[in-house]
Steps between C-alpha positions, in 0.01 A plus 500: 500500500343733754471507878206571723590530869532132581513332161718496192310419181645361177306447179575433135320405182584250230364613167461231242396536138158371590240724660560325830717677751644338806564719801689392807523684828606423853589682816678425820457653841789700636603439860328738740706716730350533846376844602648682797373721778743756640519810714451816297827669599315825564570704812352310797464183285864395460513219759131410521160572351336709775494867597483622770670225696318573821271762637169496676139427417327723248801532269500371143758231431597448136632172359689509167662232284633464145391208280740407218461231236775458239248341261277809542215285637241690699417386853183299552192719557487626858874458557745579640353488848620620835417263784463673837429331833232755593371308803848409632417128523818380328372422151370661180202270449220706653246700301642814341863425591599442135455830318544581131743777426436783253720607210672832562494572124225328303640641172815290545433159345864386485586242763853412392648819649301489824149617580420659833203407721370655821249446782418726796342411833427653839500305824264543791715324761867521592691181419772339291330428169693246292469510122623342179448548127365224278464455125331233296623479143269482202731287289674199641628347180582137554315507832161339564361813671590860574783545747527702820785737574530631855740761628526478877557829674397430854433131499268347752614182672367203308375706204552350159435607147200318346587205278190499282 
């Protein structure tokens, strides 16, 4: 028996006096644990994922989030994302409002203990910019398609996490 992330494999051989060998093997898929997005717990990121909280135009605002998967599954390419309502129209569906986040440590390939991601932006106009973090999982064992995981920080009225 051996395991490989999501599967447990069993195999055995039956040796008979003849030159024929019979080998049996099977595997079953272990249940997948859903990944989680969380605040990093760092100074200025304890209660949310943004620093600074407010300022003026021309400043750099940094978004940070931790992705954790107990099965040690990596996030889907391009994820997690931070969704920012850049044009203040009440949704995240406009061009360039869903941005991929970067790894803070690309040497860290362990996801079960939390992996940190970041994104920085500057704003040209004063306003209240709502945001959320989103993740699409690579492995949705037992599911027909990958799943979405959204962590609402400042939720827009009527906003929903995608279902596909």
